[in-house]
C-alpha positions in Angstrom: 0.0 0.0 0.0 1.3 3.4 -1.0 1.9 5.9 1.8 -0.6 8.8 1.7 2.1 11.2 3.1 5.2 10.6 1.1 4.1 8.3 -1.6 6.5 5.5 -0.8 5.5 2.0 -1.8 7.1 0.3 1.3 4.6 0.2 4.2 4.0 -2.5 6.7 1.0 -3.6 8.6 1.4 -3.0 12.4 -2.1 -4.2 13.5 -5.2 -5.8 12.0 -8.6 -6.0 13.5 -12.0 -7.2 12.3 -14.8 -4.7 12.9 -17.8 -5.5 15.2 -20.0 -6.6 12.3 -17.3 -8.8 10.8 -17.6 -7.3 7.4 -14.4 -5.2 7.2 -10.8 -5.3 8.5 -9.1 -2.2 9.9 -5.3 -2.1 9.4 -2.8 0.2 11.0 0.2 0.7 8.8 3.6 2.4 9.1 5.6 3.9 6.3 9.2 2.6 6.1 10.4 5.9 4.6 8.7 8.7 6.6 7.8 6.6 9.6 4.2 8.1 9.7 1.2 5.9 10.5 -2.1 5.6 8.8 -5.2 3.4 8.8 -6.7 1.5 5.9 -10.0 -0.5 5.7 -10.5 -3.6 3.7 -14.0 -4.6 2.7 -15.5 -7.0 0.1 -16.8 -5.3 -3.0 -20.0 -7.0 -4.1 -21.5 -6.1 -7.4 -25.3 -6.7 -7.7 -26.5 -7.4 -11.1 -28.3 -4.9 -13.3 -32.1 -5.3 -13.6 -33.3 -5.8 -17.2 -36.8 -4.3 -17.5 -39.5 -5.6 -19.8 -38.8 -2.9 -22.3 -35.1 -3.9 -22.5 -33.7 -1.0 -20.5 -31.3 -1.7 -17.7 -30.9 -0.1 -14.3 -28.8 -0.7 -11.2 -30.3 -3.0 -8.6 -31.8 -0.8 -5.8 -32.5 -1.9 -2.3 -34.5 1.3 -1.9 -36.8 0.3 -4.8 -37.1 -3.2 -3.4 -38.0 -1.8 0.1 -40.6 0.5 -1.5 -42.3 -2.5 -3.2 -42.5 -4.2 0.1 -43.8 -1.1 1.8 -46.6 -0.6 -0.8 -47.7 -4.2 -0.6 -47.6 -4.2 3.2 -49.3 -0.9 3.7 -51.4 -1.1 6.9 -50.5 -4.7 7.4 -49.2 -6.0 10.8 -45.8 -7.0 9.6 -42.7 -5.9 11.6 -40.0 -4.0 9.8 -37.4 -6.6 10.8 -39.3 -9.2 8.6 -38.9 -6.9 5.6 -35.2 -6.3 6.3 -34.6 -10.0 6.5 -36.6 -10.7 3.4 -34.6 -8.0 1.5 -31.4 -9.6 2.7 -32.5 -13.1 1.6 -33.4 -11.7 -1.8 -30.0 -10.0 -2.2 -28.2 -13.1 -1.1 -30.2 -15.2 -3.6 -29.3 -12.8 -6.4 -25.6 -12.8 -5.5 -25.6 -16.6 -5.3 -26.8 -16.8 -8.9 -23.5 -15.0 -9.9 -25.1 -13.4 -13.0 -24.4 -9.8 -14.2 -28.1 -9.2 -15.1 -31.4 -10.3 -13.7 -34.7 -10.0 -15.4 -37.2 -7.7 -13.6 -39.8 -10.5 -14.0 -37.5 -13.0 -12.1 -36.9 -10.4 -9.4 -40.7 -9.9 -9.1 -41.2 -13.6 -8.7 -38.6 -13.7 -5.9 -40.4 -10.8 -4.1 -43.7 -12.6 -4.5 -42.3 -15.8 -2.9 -41.1 -13.7 0.1 -44.5 -11.9 0.4 -46.4 -15.1 0.2 -44.6 -16.4 3.3 -44.9 -13.1 5.1 -48.5 -11.9 4.5 -51.2 -13.3 2.2 -52.9 -10.0 1.7 -49.7 -8.2 0.8 -48.9 -11.1 -1.6 -52.3 -10.6 -3.4 -51.8 -6.8 -3.5 -48.3 -7.2 -5.1 -49.5 -10.0 -7.5 -52.4 -7.8 -8.7 -50.1 -5.0 -9.8 -47.2 -7.3 -10.9 -49.3 -9.6 -13.0 -51.7 -6.8 -14.1 -54.9 -8.3 -13.0 -57.8 -7.4 -15.3 -60.8 -8.6 -13.4 -62.1 -10.4 -10.3 -61.4 -13.8 -11.8 -57.7 -13.1 -11.7 -58.0 -12.4 -7.9 -60.0 -15.5 -7.2 -57.4 -17.6 -9.1 -54.6 -16.4 -6.9 -56.7 -16.8 -3.8 -57.5 -20.4 -4.8 -53.8 -21.1 -5.3 -53.1 -19.9 -1.7 
């Protein structure tokens, strides 16, 4: 690691510690040339895939948009925020495990529907009605029968 003070290439690690969450390492370093000390942090860089919409456009995966989808479906439903947080984390882990650079919006919607189905049946039906573009009451009754 290059020294931020003098630019020398020769630095040595004096101390390494894992942070409380266990997702980064803090390293204290000392420059062999100027003898100054500095801190660096090492974290894993995870790249979530791009979402390919139905019209072919691509956009970055957004946890915020995912949370908004859950919030809309769960509006006035008795589901704790922790459940939503855990569901979002499961979705992100599932997407990362696939190892793909892109995910179809349709596939992402199906994963969200699976989580909502386990979490709250009413929210699942709300989401499905928008996601699958229900046209009449028969579409609702089909989904309810499947539950």
